[in-house]
mmCIF file of the N, C-alpha and C atoms, coordinates in Angstrom:
data_MODEL
# 
_entry.id   MODEL 
# 
loop_
_atom_site.group_PDB 
_atom_site.id 
_atom_site.type_symbol 
_atom_site.label_atom_id 
_atom_site.label_alt_id 
_atom_site.label_comp_id 
_atom_site.label_asym_id 
_atom_site.label_entity_id 
_atom_site.label_seq_id 
_atom_site.pdbx_PDB_ins_code 
_atom_site.Cartn_x 
_atom_site.Cartn_y 
_atom_site.Cartn_z 
_atom_site.occupancy 
_atom_site.B_iso_or_equiv 
_atom_site.pdbx_formal_charge 
_atom_site.auth_seq_id 
_atom_site.auth_comp_id 
_atom_site.auth_asym_id 
_atom_site.auth_atom_id 
_atom_site.pdbx_PDB_model_num 
ATOM 1   N N  . MET A 1 1  ? -36.926 -139.661 -146.266 1.00 0.00 ? 1  MET A N  1 
ATOM 2   C CA . MET A 1 1  ? -36.710 -140.252 -145.442 1.00 0.00 ? 1  MET A CA 1 
ATOM 3   C C  . MET A 1 1  ? -36.814 -138.688 -144.413 1.00 0.00 ? 1  MET A C  1 
ATOM 4   N N  . ARG A 1 2  ? -37.125 -138.939 -142.874 1.00 0.00 ? 2  ARG A N  1 
ATOM 5   C CA . ARG A 1 2  ? -37.681 -137.906 -142.210 1.00 0.00 ? 2  ARG A CA 1 
ATOM 6   C C  . ARG A 1 2  ? -36.780 -138.184 -140.675 1.00 0.00 ? 2  ARG A C  1 
ATOM 7   N N  . PHE A 1 3  ? -35.806 -137.686 -140.599 1.00 0.00 ? 3  PHE A N  1 
ATOM 8   C CA . PHE A 1 3  ? -35.086 -137.854 -138.973 1.00 0.00 ? 3  PHE A CA 1 
ATOM 9   C C  . PHE A 1 3  ? -35.282 -136.883 -138.311 1.00 0.00 ? 3  PHE A C  1 
ATOM 10  N N  . SER A 1 4  ? -34.881 -136.889 -136.948 1.00 0.00 ? 4  SER A N  1 
ATOM 11  C CA . SER A 1 4  ? -35.003 -135.954 -135.875 1.00 0.00 ? 4  SER A CA 1 
ATOM 12  C C  . SER A 1 4  ? -33.701 -136.111 -135.327 1.00 0.00 ? 4  SER A C  1 
ATOM 13  N N  . ILE A 1 5  ? -33.211 -134.720 -135.041 1.00 0.00 ? 5  ILE A N  1 
ATOM 14  C CA . ILE A 1 5  ? -31.814 -134.420 -134.295 1.00 0.00 ? 5  ILE A CA 1 
ATOM 15  C C  . ILE A 1 5  ? -32.423 -133.597 -132.863 1.00 0.00 ? 5  ILE A C  1 
ATOM 16  N N  . GLU A 1 6  ? -31.476 -134.580 -132.096 1.00 0.00 ? 6  GLU A N  1 
ATOM 17  C CA . GLU A 1 6  ? -31.632 -134.419 -130.607 1.00 0.00 ? 6  GLU A CA 1 
ATOM 18  C C  . GLU A 1 6  ? -31.007 -133.211 -129.933 1.00 0.00 ? 6  GLU A C  1 
ATOM 19  N N  . ILE A 1 7  ? -31.138 -132.507 -129.722 1.00 0.00 ? 7  ILE A N  1 
ATOM 20  C CA . ILE A 1 7  ? -29.723 -131.839 -128.694 1.00 0.00 ? 7  ILE A CA 1 
ATOM 21  C C  . ILE A 1 7  ? -29.616 -131.471 -127.315 1.00 0.00 ? 7  ILE A C  1 
ATOM 22  N N  . GLU A 1 8  ? -28.635 -131.793 -126.581 1.00 0.00 ? 8  GLU A N  1 
ATOM 23  C CA . GLU A 1 8  ? -28.854 -131.350 -124.929 1.00 0.00 ? 8  GLU A CA 1 
ATOM 24  C C  . GLU A 1 8  ? -27.480 -131.049 -124.552 1.00 0.00 ? 8  GLU A C  1 
ATOM 25  N N  . ARG A 1 9  ? -27.606 -130.367 -123.027 1.00 0.00 ? 9  ARG A N  1 
ATOM 26  C CA . ARG A 1 9  ? -26.474 -129.683 -123.110 1.00 0.00 ? 9  ARG A CA 1 
ATOM 27  C C  . ARG A 1 9  ? -26.036 -130.932 -121.993 1.00 0.00 ? 9  ARG A C  1 
ATOM 28  N N  . GLU A 1 10 ? -24.592 -131.121 -122.376 1.00 0.00 ? 10 GLU A N  1 
ATOM 29  C CA . GLU A 1 10 ? -23.743 -131.986 -121.252 1.00 0.00 ? 10 GLU A CA 1 
ATOM 30  C C  . GLU A 1 10 ? -23.376 -130.875 -119.936 1.00 0.00 ? 10 GLU A C  1 
ATOM 31  N N  . ALA A 1 11 ? -22.736 -132.167 -118.899 1.00 0.00 ? 11 ALA A N  1 
ATOM 32  C CA . ALA A 1 11 ? -22.840 -131.446 -117.377 1.00 0.00 ? 11 ALA A CA 1 
ATOM 33  C C  . ALA A 1 11 ? -21.267 -130.491 -117.975 1.00 0.00 ? 11 ALA A C  1 
ATOM 34  N N  . ASP A 1 12 ? -20.550 -130.840 -118.524 1.00 0.00 ? 12 ASP A N  1 
ATOM 35  C CA . ASP A 1 12 ? -19.581 -129.963 -118.750 1.00 0.00 ? 12 ASP A CA 1 
ATOM 36  C C  . ASP A 1 12 ? -19.985 -128.468 -119.471 1.00 0.00 ? 12 ASP A C  1 
ATOM 37  N N  . GLY A 1 13 ? -21.091 -128.348 -120.509 1.00 0.00 ? 13 GLY A N  1 
ATOM 38  C CA . GLY A 1 13 ? -21.398 -127.166 -121.094 1.00 0.00 ? 13 GLY A CA 1 
ATOM 39  C C  . GLY A 1 13 ? -21.078 -127.534 -122.534 1.00 0.00 ? 13 GLY A C  1 
ATOM 40  N N  . ARG A 1 14 ? -20.519 -128.581 -123.219 1.00 0.00 ? 14 ARG A N  1 
ATOM 41  C CA . ARG A 1 14 ? -20.636 -128.664 -124.517 1.00 0.00 ? 14 ARG A CA 1 
ATOM 42  C C  . ARG A 1 14 ? -21.894 -129.119 -124.883 1.00 0.00 ? 14 ARG A C  1 
ATOM 43  N N  . TRP A 1 15 ? -22.435 -129.003 -126.056 1.00 0.00 ? 15 TRP A N  1 
ATOM 44  C CA . TRP A 1 15 ? -23.817 -129.695 -126.306 1.00 0.00 ? 15 TRP A CA 1 
ATOM 45  C C  . TRP A 1 15 ? -23.419 -130.338 -127.517 1.00 0.00 ? 15 TRP A C  1 
ATOM 46  N N  . ILE A 1 16 ? -24.465 -131.609 -127.151 1.00 0.00 ? 16 ILE A N  1 
ATOM 47  C CA . ILE A 1 16 ? -24.049 -132.968 -127.878 1.00 0.00 ? 16 ILE A CA 1 
ATOM 48  C C  . ILE A 1 16 ? -25.443 -133.064 -128.871 1.00 0.00 ? 16 ILE A C  1 
ATOM 49  N N  . ALA A 1 17 ? -25.242 -133.450 -130.066 1.00 0.00 ? 17 ALA A N  1 
ATOM 50  C CA . ALA A 1 17 ? -26.734 -133.360 -130.676 1.00 0.00 ? 17 ALA A CA 1 
ATOM 51  C C  . ALA A 1 17 ? -26.435 -134.973 -131.746 1.00 0.00 ? 17 ALA A C  1 
ATOM 52  N N  . GLU A 1 18 ? -27.653 -135.178 -131.627 1.00 0.00 ? 18 GLU A N  1 
ATOM 53  C CA . GLU A 1 18 ? -27.401 -136.932 -132.021 1.00 0.00 ? 18 GLU A CA 1 
ATOM 54  C C  . GLU A 1 18 ? -28.713 -137.278 -133.137 1.00 0.00 ? 18 GLU A C  1 
ATOM 55  N N  . ILE A 1 19 ? -28.557 -138.372 -133.997 1.00 0.00 ? 19 ILE A N  1 
ATOM 56  C CA . ILE A 1 19 ? -30.050 -138.421 -134.950 1.00 0.00 ? 19 ILE A CA 1 
ATOM 57  C C  . ILE A 1 19 ? -30.127 -139.829 -134.562 1.00 0.00 ? 19 ILE A C  1 
ATOM 58  N N  . PRO A 1 20 ? -30.894 -140.462 -133.594 1.00 0.00 ? 20 PRO A N  1 
ATOM 59  C CA . PRO A 1 20 ? -30.930 -141.579 -132.934 1.00 0.00 ? 20 PRO A CA 1 
ATOM 60  C C  . PRO A 1 20 ? -31.165 -143.021 -133.859 1.00 0.00 ? 20 PRO A C  1 
ATOM 61  N N  . ALA A 1 21 ? -31.681 -142.126 -134.943 1.00 0.00 ? 21 ALA A N  1 
ATOM 62  C CA . ALA A 1 21 ? -31.851 -143.649 -136.408 1.00 0.00 ? 21 ALA A CA 1 
ATOM 63  C C  . ALA A 1 21 ? -31.278 -143.720 -137.168 1.00 0.00 ? 21 ALA A C  1 
ATOM 64  N N  . ILE A 1 22 ? -30.051 -143.073 -136.933 1.00 0.00 ? 22 ILE A N  1 
ATOM 65  C CA . ILE A 1 22 ? -29.202 -143.330 -137.988 1.00 0.00 ? 22 ILE A CA 1 
ATOM 66  C C  . ILE A 1 22 ? -27.779 -143.682 -136.555 1.00 0.00 ? 22 ILE A C  1 
ATOM 67  N N  . PRO A 1 23 ? -27.466 -145.020 -137.064 1.00 0.00 ? 23 PRO A N  1 
ATOM 68  C CA . PRO A 1 23 ? -26.080 -145.077 -135.434 1.00 0.00 ? 23 PRO A CA 1 
ATOM 69  C C  . PRO A 1 23 ? -25.035 -144.559 -135.866 1.00 0.00 ? 23 PRO A C  1 
ATOM 70  N N  . GLY A 1 24 ? -24.750 -144.145 -134.798 1.00 0.00 ? 24 GLY A N  1 
ATOM 71  C CA . GLY A 1 24 ? -23.081 -143.563 -134.649 1.00 0.00 ? 24 GLY A CA 1 
ATOM 72  C C  . GLY A 1 24 ? -23.304 -141.656 -134.902 1.00 0.00 ? 24 GLY A C  1 
ATOM 73  N N  . VAL A 1 25 ? -24.389 -141.441 -135.497 1.00 0.00 ? 25 VAL A N  1 
ATOM 74  C CA . VAL A 1 25 ? -24.538 -140.245 -136.128 1.00 0.00 ? 25 VAL A CA 1 
ATOM 75  C C  . VAL A 1 25 ? -24.436 -139.102 -134.638 1.00 0.00 ? 25 VAL A C  1 
ATOM 76  N N  . LEU A 1 26 ? -23.791 -138.957 -134.073 1.00 0.00 ? 26 LEU A N  1 
ATOM 77  C CA . LEU A 1 26 ? -23.717 -137.687 -132.879 1.00 0.00 ? 26 LEU A CA 1 
ATOM 78  C C  . LEU A 1 26 ? -22.393 -137.150 -133.015 1.00 0.00 ? 26 LEU A C  1 
ATOM 79  N N  . ALA A 1 27 ? -22.659 -136.137 -132.409 1.00 0.00 ? 27 ALA A N  1 
ATOM 80  C CA . ALA A 1 27 ? -21.679 -135.081 -132.583 1.00 0.00 ? 27 ALA A CA 1 
ATOM 81  C C  . ALA A 1 27 ? -21.623 -133.803 -131.222 1.00 0.00 ? 27 ALA A C  1 
ATOM 82  N N  . TYR A 1 28 ? -20.426 -133.236 -130.854 1.00 0.00 ? 28 TYR A N  1 
ATOM 83  C CA . TYR A 1 28 ? -20.032 -132.475 -129.883 1.00 0.00 ? 28 TYR A CA 1 
ATOM 84  C C  . TYR A 1 28 ? -19.746 -131.078 -130.860 1.00 0.00 ? 28 TYR A C  1 
ATOM 85  N N  . GLY A 1 29 ? -20.160 -129.886 -129.885 1.00 0.00 ? 29 GLY A N  1 
ATOM 86  C CA . GLY A 1 29 ? -19.856 -128.539 -130.106 1.00 0.00 ? 29 GLY A CA 1 
ATOM 87  C C  . GLY A 1 29 ? -19.735 -127.676 -129.141 1.00 0.00 ? 29 GLY A C  1 
ATOM 88  N N  . ARG A 1 30 ? -18.984 -126.782 -129.021 1.00 0.00 ? 30 ARG A N  1 
ATOM 89  C CA . ARG A 1 30 ? -19.447 -125.771 -127.945 1.00 0.00 ? 30 ARG A CA 1 
ATOM 90  C C  . ARG A 1 30 ? -20.310 -124.760 -127.685 1.00 0.00 ? 30 ARG A C  1 
ATOM 91  N N  . SER A 1 31 ? -21.048 -124.960 -128.913 1.00 0.00 ? 31 SER A N  1 
ATOM 92  C CA . SER A 1 31 ? -22.413 -124.267 -129.048 1.00 0.00 ? 31 SER A CA 1 
ATOM 93  C C  . SER A 1 31 ? -23.708 -124.727 -129.305 1.00 0.00 ? 31 SER A C  1 
ATOM 94  N N  . GLU A 1 32 ? -24.551 -124.822 -129.340 1.00 0.00 ? 32 GLU A N  1 
ATOM 95  C CA . GLU A 1 32 ? -25.854 -125.923 -129.760 1.00 0.00 ? 32 GLU A CA 1 
ATOM 96  C C  . GLU A 1 32 ? -25.690 -125.757 -131.600 1.00 0.00 ? 32 GLU A C  1 
ATOM 97  N N  . MET A 1 33 ? -25.654 -124.505 -132.115 1.00 0.00 ? 33 MET A N  1 
ATOM 98  C CA . MET A 1 33 ? -25.577 -124.563 -133.630 1.00 0.00 ? 33 MET A CA 1 
ATOM 99  C C  . MET A 1 33 ? -24.438 -124.996 -134.118 1.00 0.00 ? 33 MET A C  1 
ATOM 100 N N  . GLN A 1 34 ? -23.249 -124.823 -132.835 1.00 0.00 ? 34 GLN A N  1 
ATOM 101 C CA . GLN A 1 34 ? -21.855 -126.088 -133.980 1.00 0.00 ? 34 GLN A CA 1 
ATOM 102 C C  . GLN A 1 34 ? -22.539 -127.524 -133.653 1.00 0.00 ? 34 GLN A C  1 
ATOM 103 N N  . ALA A 1 35 ? -23.002 -127.686 -133.030 1.00 0.00 ? 35 ALA A N  1 
ATOM 104 C CA . ALA A 1 35 ? -23.527 -129.183 -132.858 1.00 0.00 ? 35 ALA A CA 1 
ATOM 105 C C  . ALA A 1 35 ? -24.166 -129.791 -133.127 1.00 0.00 ? 35 ALA A C  1 
ATOM 106 N N  . ARG A 1 36 ? -25.459 -128.666 -134.241 1.00 0.00 ? 36 ARG A N  1 
ATOM 107 C CA . ARG A 1 36 ? -26.595 -129.326 -134.550 1.00 0.00 ? 36 ARG A CA 1 
ATOM 108 C C  . ARG A 1 36 ? -25.794 -129.203 -136.123 1.00 0.00 ? 36 ARG A C  1 
ATOM 109 N N  . ALA A 1 37 ? -24.857 -128.244 -136.564 1.00 0.00 ? 37 ALA A N  1 
ATOM 110 C CA . ALA A 1 37 ? -24.243 -127.794 -138.270 1.00 0.00 ? 37 ALA A CA 1 
ATOM 111 C C  . ALA A 1 37 ? -23.461 -129.385 -138.003 1.00 0.00 ? 37 ALA A C  1 
ATOM 112 N N  . LYS A 1 38 ? -22.442 -129.514 -137.235 1.00 0.00 ? 38 LYS A N  1 
ATOM 113 C CA . LYS A 1 38 ? -21.394 -131.217 -137.270 1.00 0.00 ? 38 LYS A CA 1 
ATOM 114 C C  . LYS A 1 38 ? -22.792 -132.312 -137.351 1.00 0.00 ? 38 LYS A C  1 
ATOM 115 N N  . VAL A 1 39 ? -23.477 -132.407 -136.239 1.00 0.00 ? 39 VAL A N  1 
ATOM 116 C CA . VAL A 1 39 ? -24.333 -133.546 -136.957 1.00 0.00 ? 39 VAL A CA 1 
ATOM 117 C C  . VAL A 1 39 ? -25.181 -133.707 -138.399 1.00 0.00 ? 39 VAL A C  1 
ATOM 118 N N  . TYR A 1 40 ? -25.454 -132.176 -138.447 1.00 0.00 ? 40 TYR A N  1 
ATOM 119 C CA . TYR A 1 40 ? -26.169 -132.353 -139.879 1.00 0.00 ? 40 TYR A CA 1 
ATOM 120 C C  . TYR A 1 40 ? -25.059 -133.020 -140.711 1.00 0.00 ? 40 TYR A C  1 
ATOM 121 N N  . ALA A 1 41 ? -24.311 -132.451 -140.759 1.00 0.00 ? 41 ALA A N  1 
ATOM 122 C CA . ALA A 1 41 ? -23.466 -132.416 -141.959 1.00 0.00 ? 41 ALA A CA 1 
ATOM 123 C C  . ALA A 1 41 ? -22.289 -134.187 -142.033 1.00 0.00 ? 41 ALA A C  1 
ATOM 124 N N  . LEU A 1 42 ? -22.340 -134.319 -140.605 1.00 0.00 ? 42 LEU A N  1 
ATOM 125 C CA . LEU A 1 42 ? -22.232 -136.150 -140.691 1.00 0.00 ? 42 LEU A CA 1 
ATOM 126 C C  . LEU A 1 42 ? -23.552 -136.874 -141.114 1.00 0.00 ? 42 LEU A C  1 
ATOM 127 N N  . ALA A 1 43 ? -24.673 -136.529 -140.730 1.00 0.00 ? 43 ALA A N  1 
ATOM 128 C CA . ALA A 1 43 ? -25.604 -137.682 -141.175 1.00 0.00 ? 43 ALA A CA 1 
ATOM 129 C C  . ALA A 1 43 ? -25.689 -137.141 -142.640 1.00 0.00 ? 43 ALA A C  1 
ATOM 130 N N  . LEU A 1 44 ? -25.585 -136.072 -143.587 1.00 0.00 ? 44 LEU A N  1 
ATOM 131 C CA . LEU A 1 44 ? -25.352 -136.235 -144.923 1.00 0.00 ? 44 LEU A CA 1 
ATOM 132 C C  . LEU A 1 44 ? -24.274 -137.297 -145.536 1.00 0.00 ? 44 LEU A C  1 
ATOM 133 N N  . ARG A 1 45 ? -23.120 -137.361 -144.816 1.00 0.00 ? 45 ARG A N  1 
ATOM 134 C CA . ARG A 1 45 ? -22.239 -137.898 -145.172 1.00 0.00 ? 45 ARG A CA 1 
ATOM 135 C C  . ARG A 1 45 ? -22.463 -139.615 -145.277 1.00 0.00 ? 45 ARG A C  1 
ATOM 136 N N  . VAL A 1 46 ? -23.213 -139.703 -143.858 1.00 0.00 ? 46 VAL A N  1 
ATOM 137 C CA . VAL A 1 46 ? -23.736 -141.388 -143.665 1.00 0.00 ? 46 VAL A CA 1 
ATOM 138 C C  . VAL A 1 46 ? -24.548 -141.429 -144.937 1.00 0.00 ? 46 VAL A C  1 
ATOM 139 N N  . ILE A 1 47 ? -25.725 -140.513 -145.195 1.00 0.00 ? 47 ILE A N  1 
ATOM 140 C CA . ILE A 1 47 ? -26.513 -140.932 -145.943 1.00 0.00 ? 47 ILE A CA 1 
ATOM 141 C C  . ILE A 1 47 ? -26.021 -140.994 -147.608 1.00 0.00 ? 47 ILE A C  1 
ATOM 142 N N  . ALA A 1 48 ? -25.128 -140.244 -147.638 1.00 0.00 ? 48 ALA A N  1 
ATOM 143 C CA . ALA A 1 48 ? -24.481 -140.297 -149.393 1.00 0.00 ? 48 ALA A CA 1 
ATOM 144 C C  . ALA A 1 48 ? -23.864 -141.590 -149.404 1.00 0.00 ? 48 ALA A C  1 
ATOM 145 N N  . ASP A 1 49 ? -23.063 -141.820 -148.255 1.00 0.00 ? 49 ASP A N  1 
ATOM 146 C CA . ASP A 1 49 ? -22.662 -143.670 -148.757 1.00 0.00 ? 49 ASP A CA 1 
ATOM 147 C C  . ASP A 1 49 ? -23.420 -144.487 -148.842 1.00 0.00 ? 49 ASP A C  1 
ATOM 148 N N  . GLN A 1 50 ? -24.704 -144.439 -147.952 1.00 0.00 ? 50 GLN A N  1 
ATOM 149 C CA . GLN A 1 50 ? -25.126 -145.458 -148.193 1.00 0.00 ? 50 GLN A CA 1 
ATOM 150 C C  . GLN A 1 50 ? -25.997 -145.294 -149.521 1.00 0.00 ? 50 GLN A C  1 
ATOM 151 N N  . VAL A 1 51 ? -26.605 -144.266 -150.267 1.00 0.00 ? 51 VAL A N  1 
ATOM 152 C CA . VAL A 1 51 ? -26.770 -144.217 -151.777 1.00 0.00 ? 51 VAL A CA 1 
ATOM 153 C C  . VAL A 1 51 ? -25.684 -144.635 -152.456 1.00 0.00 ? 51 VAL A C  1 
ATOM 154 N N  . GLU A 1 52 ? -24.554 -144.274 -152.300 1.00 0.00 ? 52 GLU A N  1 
ATOM 155 C CA . GLU A 1 52 ? -23.488 -144.817 -152.825 1.00 0.00 ? 52 GLU A CA 1 
ATOM 156 C C  . GLU A 1 52 ? -23.324 -146.619 -153.105 1.00 0.00 ? 52 GLU A C  1 
ATOM 157 N N  . LYS A 1 53 ? -23.341 -146.886 -152.231 1.00 0.00 ? 53 LYS A N  1 
ATOM 158 C CA . LYS A 1 53 ? -23.273 -148.359 -152.010 1.00 0.00 ? 53 LYS A CA 1 
ATOM 159 C C  . LYS A 1 53 ? -24.283 -149.043 -152.402 1.00 0.00 ? 53 LYS A C  1 
ATOM 160 N N  . SER A 1 54 ? -25.716 -148.449 -152.186 1.00 0.00 ? 54 SER A N  1 
ATOM 161 C CA . SER A 1 54 ? -27.222 -149.279 -152.358 1.00 0.00 ? 54 SER A CA 1 
ATOM 162 C C  . SER A 1 54 ? -27.449 -148.995 -153.805 1.00 0.00 ? 54 SER A C  1 
ATOM 163 N N  . GLY A 1 55 ? -27.153 -147.639 -154.715 1.00 0.00 ? 55 GLY A N  1 
ATOM 164 C CA . GLY A 1 55 ? -27.562 -147.514 -155.808 1.00 0.00 ? 55 GLY A CA 1 
ATOM 165 C C  . GLY A 1 55 ? -29.114 -146.743 -155.704 1.00 0.00 ? 55 GLY A C  1 
ATOM 166 N N  . ARG A 1 56 ? -29.847 -146.683 -154.456 1.00 0.00 ? 56 ARG A N  1 
ATOM 167 C CA . ARG A 1 56 ? -31.122 -146.159 -153.971 1.00 0.00 ? 56 ARG A CA 1 
ATOM 168 C C  . ARG A 1 56 ? -31.325 -144.630 -153.267 1.00 0.00 ? 56 ARG A C  1 
ATOM 169 N N  . VAL A 1 57 ? -31.787 -143.934 -153.954 1.00 0.00 ? 57 VAL A N  1 
ATOM 170 C CA . VAL A 1 57 ? -31.697 -142.799 -154.300 1.00 0.00 ? 57 VAL A CA 1 
ATOM 171 C C  . VAL A 1 57 ? -33.172 -142.325 -153.336 1.00 0.00 ? 57 VAL A C  1 
ATOM 172 N N  . PRO A 1 58 ? -33.367 -141.564 -151.865 1.00 0.00 ? 58 PRO A N  1 
ATOM 173 C CA . PRO A 1 58 ? -34.741 -141.432 -151.303 1.00 0.00 ? 58 PRO A CA 1 
ATOM 174 C C  . PRO A 1 58 ? -35.298 -140.099 -152.393 1.00 0.00 ? 58 PRO A C  1 
ATOM 175 N N  . LYS A 1 59 ? -36.513 -139.902 -152.403 1.00 0.00 ? 59 LYS A N  1 
ATOM 176 C CA . LYS A 1 59 ? -36.967 -138.931 -152.775 1.00 0.00 ? 59 LYS A CA 1 
ATOM 177 C C  . LYS A 1 59 ? -37.149 -137.908 -152.473 1.00 0.00 ? 59 LYS A C  1 
ATOM 178 N N  . SER A 1 60 ? -37.086 -138.048 -151.022 1.00 0.00 ? 60 SER A N  1 
ATOM 179 C CA . SER A 1 60 ? -36.765 -136.223 -150.173 1.00 0.00 ? 60 SER A CA 1 
ATOM 180 C C  . SER A 1 60 ? -36.388 -136.979 -148.895 1.00 0.00 ? 60 SER A C  1 
ATOM 181 N N  . LEU A 1 61 ? -35.647 -135.722 -148.399 1.00 0.00 ? 61 LEU A N  1 
ATOM 182 C CA . LEU A 1 61 ? -34.571 -136.003 -146.921 1.00 0.00 ? 61 LEU A CA 1 
ATOM 183 C C  . LEU A 1 61 ? -34.964 -134.593 -146.120 1.00 0.00 ? 61 LEU A C  1 
ATOM 184 N N  . SER A 1 62 ? -35.033 -134.939 -144.469 1.00 0.00 ? 62 SER A N  1 
ATOM 185 C CA . SER A 1 62 ? -35.792 -133.888 -144.042 1.00 0.00 ? 62 SER A CA 1 
ATOM 186 C C  . SER A 1 62 ? -35.177 -133.994 -142.637 1.00 0.00 ? 62 SER A C  1 
ATOM 187 N N  . LEU A 1 63 ? -34.053 -133.224 -141.936 1.00 0.00 ? 63 LEU A N  1 
ATOM 188 C CA . LEU A 1 63 ? -33.893 -133.616 -140.763 1.00 0.00 ? 63 LEU A CA 1 
ATOM 189 C C  . LEU A 1 63 ? -34.566 -132.190 -139.505 1.00 0.00 ? 63 LEU A C  1 
ATOM 190 N N  . VAL A 1 64 ? -34.957 -132.801 -139.101 1.00 0.00 ? 64 VAL A N  1 
ATOM 191 C CA . VAL A 1 64 ? -35.789 -131.596 -137.394 1.00 0.00 ? 64 VAL A CA 1 
ATOM 192 C C  . VAL A 1 64 ? -34.994 -131.680 -136.520 1.00 0.00 ? 64 VAL A C  1 
ATOM 193 N N  . CYS A 1 65 ? -34.872 -130.299 -135.881 1.00 0.00 ? 65 CYS A N  1 
ATOM 194 C CA . CYS A 1 65 ? -34.588 -130.174 -134.455 1.00 0.00 ? 65 CYS A CA 1 
ATOM 195 C C  . CYS A 1 65 ? -35.676 -130.469 -133.464 1.00 0.00 ? 65 CYS A C  1 
ATOM 196 N N  . ALA A 1 66 ? -35.406 -131.415 -132.457 1.00 0.00 ? 66 ALA A N  1 
ATOM 197 C CA . ALA A 1 66 ? -35.887 -131.425 -131.040 1.00 0.00 ? 66 ALA A CA 1 
ATOM 198 C C  . ALA A 1 66 ? -35.336 -131.148 -130.086 1.00 0.00 ? 66 ALA A C  1 
ATOM 199 N N  . SER A 1 67 ? -35.220 -130.103 -129.255 1.00 0.00 ? 67 SER A N  1 
ATOM 200 C CA . SER A 1 67 ? -34.100 -130.070 -128.420 1.00 0.00 ? 67 SER A CA 1 
ATOM 201 C C  . SER A 1 67 ? -34.443 -130.755 -127.230 1.00 0.00 ? 67 SER A C  1 
ATOM 202 N N  . ALA A 1 68 ? -33.856 -131.213 -126.119 1.00 0.00 ? 68 ALA A N  1 
ATOM 203 C CA . ALA A 1 68 ? -34.203 -132.456 -125.342 1.00 0.00 ? 68 ALA A CA 1 
ATOM 204 C C  . ALA A 1 68 ? -34.440 -131.525 -124.577 1.00 0.00 ? 68 ALA A C  1 
# 
């Protein structure tokens, strides 16, 4: 599993990070690093929930940051 993290700065100064391939996985932060950390943690929670429900374990997992 390989996912890209997209990060951009909002007009109000906040940073938003999103993983488009996982619906609903987006997070805001006061800094770019905070937004990245929050979206990464959320993605891991969502993936863990999917693994628990399906019983299918991914061979590998990669989250790559791509600034917008």
